[in-house]
mmCIF file of the N, C-alpha and C atoms, coordinates in Angstrom:
data_MODEL
# 
_entry.id   MODEL 
# 
loop_
_atom_site.group_PDB 
_atom_site.id 
_atom_site.type_symbol 
_atom_site.label_atom_id 
_atom_site.label_alt_id 
_atom_site.label_comp_id 
_atom_site.label_asym_id 
_atom_site.label_entity_id 
_atom_site.label_seq_id 
_atom_site.pdbx_PDB_ins_code 
_atom_site.Cartn_x 
_atom_site.Cartn_y 
_atom_site.Cartn_z 
_atom_site.occupancy 
_atom_site.B_iso_or_equiv 
_atom_site.pdbx_formal_charge 
_atom_site.auth_seq_id 
_atom_site.auth_comp_id 
_atom_site.auth_asym_id 
_atom_site.auth_atom_id 
_atom_site.pdbx_PDB_model_num 
ATOM 1   N N  . MET A 1 1  ? 51.290 13.905 -43.294 1.00 0.00 ? 1  MET A N  1 
ATOM 2   C CA . MET A 1 1  ? 50.028 13.873 -43.979 1.00 0.00 ? 1  MET A CA 1 
ATOM 3   C C  . MET A 1 1  ? 50.233 13.197 -45.331 1.00 0.00 ? 1  MET A C  1 
ATOM 4   N N  . VAL A 1 2  ? 49.217 12.491 -45.764 1.00 0.00 ? 2  VAL A N  1 
ATOM 5   C CA . VAL A 1 2  ? 49.274 11.753 -47.016 1.00 0.00 ? 2  VAL A CA 1 
ATOM 6   C C  . VAL A 1 2  ? 48.239 12.329 -47.984 1.00 0.00 ? 2  VAL A C  1 
ATOM 7   N N  . CYS A 1 3  ? 48.648 12.549 -49.214 1.00 0.00 ? 3  CYS A N  1 
ATOM 8   C CA . CYS A 1 3  ? 47.786 13.089 -50.261 1.00 0.00 ? 3  CYS A CA 1 
ATOM 9   C C  . CYS A 1 3  ? 46.851 11.996 -50.787 1.00 0.00 ? 3  CYS A C  1 
ATOM 10  N N  . ASN A 1 4  ? 45.806 12.413 -51.498 1.00 0.00 ? 4  ASN A N  1 
ATOM 11  C CA . ASN A 1 4  ? 44.886 11.451 -52.116 1.00 0.00 ? 4  ASN A CA 1 
ATOM 12  C C  . ASN A 1 4  ? 45.595 10.543 -53.117 1.00 0.00 ? 4  ASN A C  1 
ATOM 13  N N  . CYS A 1 5  ? 46.680 11.033 -53.729 1.00 0.00 ? 5  CYS A N  1 
ATOM 14  C CA . CYS A 1 5  ? 47.418 10.238 -54.712 1.00 0.00 ? 5  CYS A CA 1 
ATOM 15  C C  . CYS A 1 5  ? 48.355 9.237  -54.042 1.00 0.00 ? 5  CYS A C  1 
ATOM 16  N N  . GLY A 1 6  ? 48.514 9.328  -52.731 1.00 0.00 ? 6  GLY A N  1 
ATOM 17  C CA . GLY A 1 6  ? 49.411 8.436  -51.997 1.00 0.00 ? 6  GLY A CA 1 
ATOM 18  C C  . GLY A 1 6  ? 50.754 9.066  -51.680 1.00 0.00 ? 6  GLY A C  1 
ATOM 19  N N  . GLY A 1 7  ? 50.996 10.281 -52.192 1.00 0.00 ? 7  GLY A N  1 
ATOM 20  C CA . GLY A 1 7  ? 52.256 10.986 -51.921 1.00 0.00 ? 7  GLY A CA 1 
ATOM 21  C C  . GLY A 1 7  ? 52.266 11.617 -50.542 1.00 0.00 ? 7  GLY A C  1 
ATOM 22  N N  . ILE A 1 8  ? 53.425 12.057 -50.127 1.00 0.00 ? 8  ILE A N  1 
ATOM 23  C CA . ILE A 1 8  ? 53.616 12.678 -48.819 1.00 0.00 ? 8  ILE A CA 1 
ATOM 24  C C  . ILE A 1 8  ? 53.648 14.193 -48.989 1.00 0.00 ? 8  ILE A C  1 
ATOM 25  N N  . PHE A 1 9  ? 53.003 14.909 -48.060 1.00 0.00 ? 9  PHE A N  1 
ATOM 26  C CA . PHE A 1 9  ? 53.012 16.368 -48.092 1.00 0.00 ? 9  PHE A CA 1 
ATOM 27  C C  . PHE A 1 9  ? 54.272 16.900 -47.421 1.00 0.00 ? 9  PHE A C  1 
ATOM 28  N N  . ASN A 1 10 ? 54.868 17.914 -48.046 1.00 0.00 ? 10 ASN A N  1 
ATOM 29  C CA . ASN A 1 10 ? 56.057 18.582 -47.552 1.00 0.00 ? 10 ASN A CA 1 
ATOM 30  C C  . ASN A 1 10 ? 55.680 20.012 -47.177 1.00 0.00 ? 10 ASN A C  1 
ATOM 31  N N  . VAL A 1 11 ? 56.140 20.493 -46.033 1.00 0.00 ? 11 VAL A N  1 
ATOM 32  C CA . VAL A 1 11 ? 55.844 21.861 -45.599 1.00 0.00 ? 11 VAL A CA 1 
ATOM 33  C C  . VAL A 1 11 ? 56.618 22.833 -46.479 1.00 0.00 ? 11 VAL A C  1 
ATOM 34  N N  . ILE A 1 12 ? 55.897 23.805 -47.086 1.00 0.00 ? 12 ILE A N  1 
ATOM 35  C CA . ILE A 1 12 ? 56.554 24.787 -47.946 1.00 0.00 ? 12 ILE A CA 1 
ATOM 36  C C  . ILE A 1 12 ? 56.541 26.193 -47.340 1.00 0.00 ? 12 ILE A C  1 
ATOM 37  N N  . ARG A 1 13 ? 55.669 26.455 -46.366 1.00 0.00 ? 13 ARG A N  1 
ATOM 38  C CA . ARG A 1 13 ? 55.628 27.764 -45.717 1.00 0.00 ? 13 ARG A CA 1 
ATOM 39  C C  . ARG A 1 13 ? 55.026 27.606 -44.330 1.00 0.00 ? 13 ARG A C  1 
ATOM 40  N N  . ILE A 1 14 ? 55.641 28.279 -43.349 1.00 0.00 ? 14 ILE A N  1 
ATOM 41  C CA . ILE A 1 14 ? 55.152 28.248 -41.974 1.00 0.00 ? 14 ILE A CA 1 
ATOM 42  C C  . ILE A 1 14 ? 54.821 29.675 -41.555 1.00 0.00 ? 14 ILE A C  1 
ATOM 43  N N  . GLU A 1 15 ? 53.688 29.843 -40.925 1.00 0.00 ? 15 GLU A N  1 
ATOM 44  C CA . GLU A 1 15 ? 53.292 31.159 -40.421 1.00 0.00 ? 15 GLU A CA 1 
ATOM 45  C C  . GLU A 1 15 ? 54.299 31.620 -39.371 1.00 0.00 ? 15 GLU A C  1 
ATOM 46  N N  . GLU A 1 16 ? 54.671 32.884 -39.431 1.00 0.00 ? 16 GLU A N  1 
ATOM 47  C CA . GLU A 1 16 ? 55.564 33.453 -38.420 1.00 0.00 ? 16 GLU A CA 1 
ATOM 48  C C  . GLU A 1 16 ? 54.738 33.877 -37.213 1.00 0.00 ? 16 GLU A C  1 
ATOM 49  N N  . TYR A 1 17 ? 55.384 33.856 -36.053 1.00 0.00 ? 17 TYR A N  1 
ATOM 50  C CA . TYR A 1 17 ? 54.715 34.346 -34.850 1.00 0.00 ? 17 TYR A CA 1 
ATOM 51  C C  . TYR A 1 17 ? 54.474 35.844 -34.995 1.00 0.00 ? 17 TYR A C  1 
ATOM 52  N N  . PRO A 1 18 ? 53.351 36.354 -34.487 1.00 0.00 ? 18 PRO A N  1 
ATOM 53  C CA . PRO A 1 18 ? 53.135 37.797 -34.499 1.00 0.00 ? 18 PRO A CA 1 
ATOM 54  C C  . PRO A 1 18 ? 54.216 38.507 -33.686 1.00 0.00 ? 18 PRO A C  1 
ATOM 55  N N  . LYS A 1 19 ? 54.648 39.663 -34.154 1.00 0.00 ? 19 LYS A N  1 
ATOM 56  C CA . LYS A 1 19 ? 55.734 40.381 -33.485 1.00 0.00 ? 19 LYS A CA 1 
ATOM 57  C C  . LYS A 1 19 ? 55.344 40.867 -32.089 1.00 0.00 ? 19 LYS A C  1 
ATOM 58  N N  . ASP A 1 20 ? 54.058 41.127 -31.862 1.00 0.00 ? 20 ASP A N  1 
ATOM 59  C CA . ASP A 1 20 ? 53.616 41.629 -30.555 1.00 0.00 ? 20 ASP A CA 1 
ATOM 60  C C  . ASP A 1 20 ? 53.306 40.514 -29.560 1.00 0.00 ? 20 ASP A C  1 
ATOM 61  N N  . LEU A 1 21 ? 53.525 39.263 -29.937 1.00 0.00 ? 21 LEU A N  1 
ATOM 62  C CA . LEU A 1 21 ? 53.252 38.129 -29.048 1.00 0.00 ? 21 LEU A CA 1 
ATOM 63  C C  . LEU A 1 21 ? 54.370 38.004 -28.016 1.00 0.00 ? 21 LEU A C  1 
ATOM 64  N N  . LYS A 1 22 ? 53.993 37.908 -26.758 1.00 0.00 ? 22 LYS A N  1 
ATOM 65  C CA . LYS A 1 22 ? 54.984 37.785 -25.687 1.00 0.00 ? 22 LYS A CA 1 
ATOM 66  C C  . LYS A 1 22 ? 55.639 36.410 -25.731 1.00 0.00 ? 22 LYS A C  1 
ATOM 67  N N  . LYS A 1 23 ? 56.887 36.363 -25.320 1.00 0.00 ? 23 LYS A N  1 
ATOM 68  C CA . LYS A 1 23 ? 57.680 35.136 -25.379 1.00 0.00 ? 23 LYS A CA 1 
ATOM 69  C C  . LYS A 1 23 ? 57.019 33.982 -24.621 1.00 0.00 ? 23 LYS A C  1 
ATOM 70  N N  . GLU A 1 24 ? 56.397 34.278 -23.473 1.00 0.00 ? 24 GLU A N  1 
ATOM 71  C CA . GLU A 1 24 ? 55.778 33.213 -22.675 1.00 0.00 ? 24 GLU A CA 1 
ATOM 72  C C  . GLU A 1 24 ? 54.510 32.659 -23.333 1.00 0.00 ? 24 GLU A C  1 
ATOM 73  N N  . ASN A 1 25 ? 53.953 33.380 -24.320 1.00 0.00 ? 25 ASN A N  1 
ATOM 74  C CA . ASN A 1 25 ? 52.751 32.916 -25.008 1.00 0.00 ? 25 ASN A CA 1 
ATOM 75  C C  . ASN A 1 25 ? 53.044 32.164 -26.305 1.00 0.00 ? 25 ASN A C  1 
ATOM 76  N N  . LEU A 1 26 ? 54.310 32.057 -26.694 1.00 0.00 ? 26 LEU A N  1 
ATOM 77  C CA . LEU A 1 26 ? 54.656 31.355 -27.928 1.00 0.00 ? 26 LEU A CA 1 
ATOM 78  C C  . LEU A 1 26 ? 54.131 29.917 -27.968 1.00 0.00 ? 26 LEU A C  1 
ATOM 79  N N  . PRO A 1 27 ? 54.269 29.135 -26.897 1.00 0.00 ? 27 PRO A N  1 
ATOM 80  C CA . PRO A 1 27 ? 53.767 27.755 -26.962 1.00 0.00 ? 27 PRO A CA 1 
ATOM 81  C C  . PRO A 1 27 ? 52.244 27.661 -27.088 1.00 0.00 ? 27 PRO A C  1 
ATOM 82  N N  . LEU A 1 28 ? 51.524 28.719 -26.753 1.00 0.00 ? 28 LEU A N  1 
ATOM 83  C CA . LEU A 1 28 ? 50.061 28.699 -26.812 1.00 0.00 ? 28 LEU A CA 1 
ATOM 84  C C  . LEU A 1 28 ? 49.527 29.094 -28.188 1.00 0.00 ? 28 LEU A C  1 
ATOM 85  N N  . TYR A 1 29 ? 50.354 29.694 -29.021 1.00 0.00 ? 29 TYR A N  1 
ATOM 86  C CA . TYR A 1 29 ? 49.922 30.177 -30.326 1.00 0.00 ? 29 TYR A CA 1 
ATOM 87  C C  . TYR A 1 29 ? 50.040 29.049 -31.353 1.00 0.00 ? 29 TYR A C  1 
ATOM 88  N N  . ASN A 1 30 ? 48.941 28.702 -31.982 1.00 0.00 ? 30 ASN A N  1 
ATOM 89  C CA . ASN A 1 30 ? 48.941 27.619 -32.972 1.00 0.00 ? 30 ASN A CA 1 
ATOM 90  C C  . ASN A 1 30 ? 49.122 28.191 -34.369 1.00 0.00 ? 30 ASN A C  1 
ATOM 91  N N  . ARG A 1 31 ? 50.303 27.949 -34.939 1.00 0.00 ? 31 ARG A N  1 
ATOM 92  C CA . ARG A 1 31 ? 50.593 28.432 -36.285 1.00 0.00 ? 31 ARG A CA 1 
ATOM 93  C C  . ARG A 1 31 ? 50.011 27.479 -37.324 1.00 0.00 ? 31 ARG A C  1 
ATOM 94  N N  . VAL A 1 32 ? 49.855 27.978 -38.540 1.00 0.00 ? 32 VAL A N  1 
ATOM 95  C CA . VAL A 1 32 ? 49.418 27.161 -39.665 1.00 0.00 ? 32 VAL A CA 1 
ATOM 96  C C  . VAL A 1 32 ? 50.543 27.145 -40.699 1.00 0.00 ? 32 VAL A C  1 
ATOM 97  N N  . CYS A 1 33 ? 50.436 26.215 -41.646 1.00 0.00 ? 33 CYS A N  1 
ATOM 98  C CA . CYS A 1 33 ? 51.442 26.115 -42.695 1.00 0.00 ? 33 CYS A CA 1 
ATOM 99  C C  . CYS A 1 33 ? 50.777 25.732 -44.008 1.00 0.00 ? 33 CYS A C  1 
ATOM 100 N N  . ASP A 1 34 ? 51.524 25.894 -45.101 1.00 0.00 ? 34 ASP A N  1 
ATOM 101 C CA . ASP A 1 34 ? 51.099 25.438 -46.416 1.00 0.00 ? 34 ASP A CA 1 
ATOM 102 C C  . ASP A 1 34 ? 51.945 24.219 -46.750 1.00 0.00 ? 34 ASP A C  1 
ATOM 103 N N  . VAL A 1 35 ? 51.321 23.206 -47.361 1.00 0.00 ? 35 VAL A N  1 
ATOM 104 C CA . VAL A 1 35 ? 52.039 21.982 -47.701 1.00 0.00 ? 35 VAL A CA 1 
ATOM 105 C C  . VAL A 1 35 ? 51.830 21.645 -49.174 1.00 0.00 ? 35 VAL A C  1 
ATOM 106 N N  . GLN A 1 36 ? 52.819 20.932 -49.752 1.00 0.00 ? 36 GLN A N  1 
ATOM 107 C CA . GLN A 1 36 ? 52.737 20.524 -51.149 1.00 0.00 ? 36 GLN A CA 1 
ATOM 108 C C  . GLN A 1 36 ? 53.092 19.051 -51.250 1.00 0.00 ? 36 GLN A C  1 
ATOM 109 N N  . CYS A 1 37 ? 52.316 18.314 -52.070 1.00 0.00 ? 37 CYS A N  1 
ATOM 110 C CA . CYS A 1 37 ? 52.562 16.887 -52.263 1.00 0.00 ? 37 CYS A CA 1 
ATOM 111 C C  . CYS A 1 37 ? 53.839 16.692 -53.070 1.00 0.00 ? 37 CYS A C  1 
ATOM 112 N N  . LEU A 1 38 ? 54.708 15.824 -52.602 1.00 0.00 ? 38 LEU A N  1 
ATOM 113 C CA . LEU A 1 38 ? 55.955 15.544 -53.301 1.00 0.00 ? 38 LEU A CA 1 
ATOM 114 C C  . LEU A 1 38 ? 55.740 14.692 -54.549 1.00 0.00 ? 38 LEU A C  1 
ATOM 115 N N  . ASN A 1 39 ? 54.574 14.065 -54.661 1.00 0.00 ? 39 ASN A N  1 
ATOM 116 C CA . ASN A 1 39 ? 54.289 13.190 -55.797 1.00 0.00 ? 39 ASN A CA 1 
ATOM 117 C C  . ASN A 1 39 ? 53.568 13.933 -56.930 1.00 0.00 ? 39 ASN A C  1 
ATOM 118 N N  . CYS A 1 40 ? 52.429 14.562 -56.628 1.00 0.00 ? 40 CYS A N  1 
ATOM 119 C CA . CYS A 1 40 ? 51.613 15.183 -57.678 1.00 0.00 ? 40 CYS A CA 1 
ATOM 120 C C  . CYS A 1 40 ? 51.672 16.708 -57.679 1.00 0.00 ? 40 CYS A C  1 
ATOM 121 N N  . GLY A 1 41 ? 52.234 17.320 -56.632 1.00 0.00 ? 41 GLY A N  1 
ATOM 122 C CA . GLY A 1 41 ? 52.366 18.772 -56.583 1.00 0.00 ? 41 GLY A CA 1 
ATOM 123 C C  . GLY A 1 41 ? 51.160 19.505 -56.019 1.00 0.00 ? 41 GLY A C  1 
ATOM 124 N N  . ALA A 1 42 ? 50.140 18.794 -55.566 1.00 0.00 ? 42 ALA A N  1 
ATOM 125 C CA . ALA A 1 42 ? 48.948 19.432 -54.991 1.00 0.00 ? 42 ALA A CA 1 
ATOM 126 C C  . ALA A 1 42 ? 49.342 20.247 -53.758 1.00 0.00 ? 42 ALA A C  1 
ATOM 127 N N  . ILE A 1 43 ? 48.699 21.401 -53.580 1.00 0.00 ? 43 ILE A N  1 
ATOM 128 C CA . ILE A 1 43 ? 49.001 22.279 -52.448 1.00 0.00 ? 43 ILE A CA 1 
ATOM 129 C C  . ILE A 1 43 ? 47.770 22.392 -51.559 1.00 0.00 ? 43 ILE A C  1 
ATOM 130 N N  . ARG A 1 44 ? 47.989 22.318 -50.258 1.00 0.00 ? 44 ARG A N  1 
ATOM 131 C CA . ARG A 1 44 ? 46.938 22.557 -49.267 1.00 0.00 ? 44 ARG A CA 1 
ATOM 132 C C  . ARG A 1 44 ? 47.403 23.714 -48.398 1.00 0.00 ? 44 ARG A C  1 
ATOM 133 N N  . TYR A 1 45 ? 46.514 24.698 -48.260 1.00 0.00 ? 45 TYR A N  1 
ATOM 134 C CA . TYR A 1 45 ? 46.837 25.895 -47.491 1.00 0.00 ? 45 TYR A CA 1 
ATOM 135 C C  . TYR A 1 45 ? 46.241 25.819 -46.093 1.00 0.00 ? 45 TYR A C  1 
ATOM 136 N N  . SER A 1 46 ? 46.835 26.559 -45.164 1.00 0.00 ? 46 SER A N  1 
ATOM 137 C CA . SER A 1 46 ? 46.343 26.714 -43.782 1.00 0.00 ? 46 SER A CA 1 
ATOM 138 C C  . SER A 1 46 ? 46.146 25.386 -43.069 1.00 0.00 ? 46 SER A C  1 
ATOM 139 N N  . GLN A 1 47 ? 47.157 24.547 -43.106 1.00 0.00 ? 47 GLN A N  1 
ATOM 140 C CA . GLN A 1 47 ? 47.133 23.284 -42.376 1.00 0.00 ? 47 GLN A CA 1 
ATOM 141 C C  . GLN A 1 47 ? 47.728 23.508 -40.991 1.00 0.00 ? 47 GLN A C  1 
ATOM 142 N N  . PRO A 1 48 ? 47.246 22.802 -39.967 1.00 0.00 ? 48 PRO A N  1 
ATOM 143 C CA . PRO A 1 48 ? 47.802 22.982 -38.621 1.00 0.00 ? 48 PRO A CA 1 
ATOM 144 C C  . PRO A 1 48 ? 49.277 22.608 -38.598 1.00 0.00 ? 48 PRO A C  1 
ATOM 145 N N  . TYR A 1 49 ? 50.089 23.431 -37.949 1.00 0.00 ? 49 TYR A N  1 
ATOM 146 C CA . TYR A 1 49 ? 51.523 23.148 -37.873 1.00 0.00 ? 49 TYR A CA 1 
ATOM 147 C C  . TYR A 1 49 ? 51.944 22.749 -36.463 1.00 0.00 ? 49 TYR A C  1 
ATOM 148 N N  . ASP A 1 50 ? 51.607 23.565 -35.488 1.00 0.00 ? 50 ASP A N  1 
ATOM 149 C CA . ASP A 1 50 ? 52.049 23.288 -34.121 1.00 0.00 ? 50 ASP A CA 1 
ATOM 150 C C  . ASP A 1 50 ? 51.228 22.201 -33.440 1.00 0.00 ? 50 ASP A C  1 
ATOM 151 N N  . PHE A 1 51 ? 49.931 22.185 -33.660 1.00 0.00 ? 51 PHE A N  1 
ATOM 152 C CA . PHE A 1 51 ? 49.065 21.173 -33.070 1.00 0.00 ? 51 PHE A CA 1 
ATOM 153 C C  . PHE A 1 51 ? 48.025 20.764 -34.092 1.00 0.00 ? 51 PHE A C  1 
ATOM 154 N N  . GLY A 1 52 ? 47.692 19.499 -34.164 1.00 0.00 ? 52 GLY A N  1 
ATOM 155 C CA . GLY A 1 52 ? 46.668 19.033 -35.085 1.00 0.00 ? 52 GLY A CA 1 
ATOM 156 C C  . GLY A 1 52 ? 45.289 19.483 -34.634 1.00 0.00 ? 52 GLY A C  1 
ATOM 157 N N  . ALA A 1 53 ? 44.442 19.740 -35.599 1.00 0.00 ? 53 ALA A N  1 
ATOM 158 C CA . ALA A 1 53 ? 43.069 20.150 -35.311 1.00 0.00 ? 53 ALA A CA 1 
ATOM 159 C C  . ALA A 1 53 ? 42.180 19.657 -36.432 1.00 0.00 ? 53 ALA A C  1 
ATOM 160 N N  . ARG A 1 54 ? 40.930 19.414 -36.129 1.00 0.00 ? 54 ARG A N  1 
ATOM 161 C CA . ARG A 1 54 ? 40.003 18.953 -37.153 1.00 0.00 ? 54 ARG A CA 1 
ATOM 162 C C  . ARG A 1 54 ? 39.577 20.099 -38.068 1.00 0.00 ? 54 ARG A C  1 
ATOM 163 N N  . ILE A 1 55 ? 39.522 21.314 -37.515 1.00 0.00 ? 55 ILE A N  1 
ATOM 164 C CA . ILE A 1 55 ? 39.142 22.483 -38.303 1.00 0.00 ? 55 ILE A CA 1 
ATOM 165 C C  . ILE A 1 55 ? 40.366 23.378 -38.420 1.00 0.00 ? 55 ILE A C  1 
ATOM 166 N N  . ASN A 1 56 ? 40.736 23.717 -39.639 1.00 0.00 ? 56 ASN A N  1 
ATOM 167 C CA . ASN A 1 56 ? 41.922 24.525 -39.871 1.00 0.00 ? 56 ASN A CA 1 
ATOM 168 C C  . ASN A 1 56 ? 41.560 25.999 -39.963 1.00 0.00 ? 56 ASN A C  1 
ATOM 169 N N  . PRO A 1 57 ? 42.123 26.839 -39.091 1.00 0.00 ? 57 PRO A N  1 
ATOM 170 C CA . PRO A 1 57 ? 41.865 28.279 -39.225 1.00 0.00 ? 57 PRO A CA 1 
ATOM 171 C C  . PRO A 1 57 ? 42.552 28.794 -40.476 1.00 0.00 ? 57 PRO A C  1 
ATOM 172 N N  . VAL A 1 58 ? 41.885 29.640 -41.227 1.00 0.00 ? 58 VAL A N  1 
ATOM 173 C CA . VAL A 1 58 ? 42.478 30.205 -42.434 1.00 0.00 ? 58 VAL A CA 1 
ATOM 174 C C  . VAL A 1 58 ? 43.088 31.549 -42.060 1.00 0.00 ? 58 VAL A C  1 
ATOM 175 N N  . LYS A 1 59 ? 44.400 31.642 -42.228 1.00 0.00 ? 59 LYS A N  1 
ATOM 176 C CA . LYS A 1 59 ? 45.123 32.861 -41.888 1.00 0.00 ? 59 LYS A CA 1 
ATOM 177 C C  . LYS A 1 59 ? 45.934 33.302 -43.097 1.00 0.00 ? 59 LYS A C  1 
ATOM 178 N N  . SER A 1 60 ? 46.184 34.580 -43.201 1.00 0.00 ? 60 SER A N  1 
ATOM 179 C CA . SER A 1 60 ? 47.024 35.106 -44.262 1.00 0.00 ? 60 SER A CA 1 
ATOM 180 C C  . SER A 1 60 ? 48.479 34.960 -43.831 1.00 0.00 ? 60 SER A C  1 
ATOM 181 N N  . LEU A 1 61 ? 49.274 34.272 -44.638 1.00 0.00 ? 61 LEU A N  1 
ATOM 182 C CA . LEU A 1 61 ? 50.687 34.088 -44.317 1.00 0.00 ? 61 LEU A CA 1 
ATOM 183 C C  . LEU A 1 61 ? 51.562 35.143 -44.991 1.00 0.00 ? 61 LEU A C  1 
ATOM 184 N N  . TYR A 1 62 ? 50.937 36.019 -45.751 1.00 0.00 ? 62 TYR A N  1 
ATOM 185 C CA . TYR A 1 62 ? 51.676 37.059 -46.454 1.00 0.00 ? 62 TYR A CA 1 
ATOM 186 C C  . TYR A 1 62 ? 51.673 38.345 -45.645 1.00 0.00 ? 62 TYR A C  1 
ATOM 187 N N  . LYS A 1 63 ? 52.803 39.022 -45.639 1.00 0.00 ? 63 LYS A N  1 
ATOM 188 C CA . LYS A 1 63 ? 52.892 40.295 -44.937 1.00 0.00 ? 63 LYS A CA 1 
ATOM 189 C C  . LYS A 1 63 ? 52.184 41.355 -45.759 1.00 0.00 ? 63 LYS A C  1 
ATOM 190 N N  . GLU A 1 64 ? 51.423 42.173 -45.091 1.00 0.00 ? 64 GLU A N  1 
ATOM 191 C CA . GLU A 1 64 ? 50.664 43.218 -45.803 1.00 0.00 ? 64 GLU A CA 1 
ATOM 192 C C  . GLU A 1 64 ? 51.398 44.533 -45.741 1.00 0.00 ? 64 GLU A C  1 
# 
């Protein structure tokens, strides 16, 4: 992904798979990630990680 400033986004956090997810369902679960521009430092949250999508689901990546 390319930032508005022309820099490249770097993945800084990836959502973990839910602990109750069965092993055979791992490929079907679409995780999200947070990315940061290497040029200007801009951060974008909840970006698609496993598969690209036009609409990004917003998920909490922090453990509660």
